C-alpha positions in Angstrom: 0.2 -0.2 -0.2 1.1 3.4 -1.1 -0.1 6.8 0.7 1.3 9.1 -2.2 -2.8 9.6 -2.4 -3.0 10.7 1.0 -0.3 13.7 0.6 -0.7 16.5 -1.7 2.6 18.8 -2.2 1.6 22.3 -1.4 2.1 24.2 -4.7 4.7 26.6 -5.2 4.1 30.0 -6.6 7.1 31.6 -8.4 7.1 35.1 -10.1 8.5 35.4 -13.4 10.6 32.0 -12.3 11.4 33.1 -8.7 9.9 31.0 -6.2 8.1 33.6 -3.8 5.3 31.4 -2.1 4.3 28.0 -0.8 0.7 28.0 -1.3 -0.3 26.2 2.0 -3.6 27.0 2.7 -3.2 29.6 4.7 -5.0 32.2 2.9 -8.0 31.5 1.1 -7.5 33.2 -2.7 -4.0 33.1 -4.4 -4.6 37.4 -4.2 -4.8 37.0 -0.7 -1.6 34.8 -0.4 0.0 37.5 -3.1 -0.8 40.4 -0.9 0.4 38.8 2.2 3.4 38.6 0.5 3.6 42.3 -0.4 3.3 41.6 -4.3 1.7 44.2 -6.2 -1.8 43.4 -7.3 -4.3 45.7 -8.7 -7.8 44.3 -7.5 -11.4 46.0 -7.3 -14.3 43.5 -6.8 -12.6 40.1 -4.9 -15.3 38.5 -6.7 -14.2 37.5 -10.3 -16.8 40.0 -11.4 -14.7 42.9 -13.0 -11.6 41.3 -14.0 -9.2 44.2 -12.7 -6.7 41.5 -11.2 -6.5 39.2 -14.0 -2.9 38.0 -14.5 -0.6 36.0 -16.7 0.1 32.5 -15.9 3.8 31.4 -17.1 3.2 28.0 -16.5 0.6 26.0 -13.8 -2.8 25.4 -13.8 -5.9 27.1 -11.4 -9.0 26.4 -10.0 -11.5 28.4 -9.2 -13.4 29.0 -5.9 -16.3 30.5 -8.1 -16.7 30.6 -11.4 -14.9 34.3 -13.0 -17.6 36.2 -14.8 -14.7 38.2 -16.4 -13.6 37.3 -20.0 -10.1 35.0 -19.5 -7.5 34.1 -22.4 -6.1 30.9 -21.8 -2.8 31.8 -20.3 -4.4 34.0 -17.7 -6.1 34.0 -14.1 -8.1 36.0 -11.5 -6.5 35.9 -8.4 -8.8 37.0 -6.5 -11.0 33.6 -6.6 -8.5 31.2 -7.9 -6.1 28.7 -5.7 -3.3 26.9 -7.6 -3.5 23.6 -8.4 0.2 22.9 -9.7 3.3 24.8 -9.1 2.5 27.9 -10.9 4.7 30.8 -12.6 3.1 34.1 -13.1 4.3 37.1 -14.7 4.4 39.2 -11.6 7.1 41.6 -10.3 9.0 40.5 -7.5 9.9 44.1 -6.3 9.5 44.0 -2.4 8.3 40.5 -2.1 9.1 39.3 1.2 10.9 35.8 0.3 10.8 32.6 1.9 13.5 31.5 3.9 14.0 27.9 5.3 14.0 28.0 9.4 17.5 26.5 10.0 19.4 26.7 13.6 22.9 26.4 14.1 24.0 25.3 17.4 27.7 26.1 17.7 29.8 25.6 20.6 33.1 27.9 21.1 36.4 26.5 22.0 36.6 28.9 24.7 33.1 28.6 26.0 32.3 24.9 25.8 29.4 25.6 28.0 27.4 28.1 26.1 25.9 27.5 22.2 25.2 30.2 19.9 22.1 29.2 18.4 20.8 31.7 14.9 17.5 31.3 14.0 15.8 32.4 10.7 12.1 34.1 10.9 10.4 32.7 8.2 7.8 35.3 7.7 10.7 38.4 7.7 13.6 36.6 6.2 15.5 38.1 9.0 18.1 36.3 10.8 18.4 36.8 15.0 20.6 35.8 17.1 19.8 34.2 20.4 
């Protein structure tokens, strides 16, 4: 018996080929995930009606939470009412985007102070390092 049907990989959303978001379901729509990472996407109705957030898909697939009323080309999506089904590459700018960084801990015991440890941790949300 295999378990590959039980575990689904969270899609990675890239902006012009640069990975920016792991769409893990914490945000309801693709637009909310993009805005959380400070990606500039113009939007108005947030319901798929106006088409203001229309975005070009370079590669990947989306599914719609509710069917959009705005007309779309085959390579476009409305982030306000869709979620990624596969890894997704969008034609959006990376300007001012907060990139995700893997969480790491580095424990190093200095030779002069063997009982104390230096711990360096990375904050995934802001991609900043802090020394404890």
